C-alpha positions, 0 to 999 in steps of 0.5 A: 530487514529480509528481502523485499520486491526482489531487494536485499534486506542490506539495499533496505536498510540502505534507503531506511537509513538515506530516508532517516536522514532526509527526516533530520534534514526536515525533508517529507517523509512521504510523498503527498497524500492522500493514502495511495490505495483507499484514497482516505484525504483524512488519515495519517499517512506513512511511506512505503517503499517499492523501490530500493534503486540508488542514488537516493539524492535522486528526488524520484528516489522519494516518489512513487514509483519508488515510494507511497504514501499509505495509511497504516489500515492499507500498508499492513494489509499490503505487507500481510499479503505474503501470509494472509491472501484473504485480506489483501483480496477483501481490501482490495475489493473494499477500495475498488468499491469506494471503502476507505481502509478506516471503514472497519465495519463496512470491510468487515461486512464486505469480507464477510460477504466475500466468505458467503460468496455473496454474489450481490453488488457491493454498495459504492462508499465514495466515489472513485474510479478504479480502473484494476491496474493500479500499483497495488493490483498488480503486486504478486503473492510471494515475499521475496520476489515481489515486484510491482 
């Protein structure tokens, strides 16, 4: 496991082992949903960690802002930001307009409009208020020094 968010691969592996131990005791795999990025209430979730600080016994080590519940599509696009900033920026624009990550056709339509530099106002998909200061809006694009 490589470095992320200013934490070494070793630190990340320690928290992952602690997560597996929690799960073996029947504790939650991730914070409660919906997805912390797209807000989709009906998609399976997985854990995303931004903070790998010890001690892991602290219950806050398993809640935002240390750990978030994300759908698979948001999680993969969040990590893809290091190699594909265009995909990440389009994903954020899709979420800002109320899109769920699972709405692939609507996402690809918006992504195409962005590529064409179409200035038309995107259609709002779901009612959602996004301030622009959400944790995922503030992530950096450098893999080894990324900080939220």
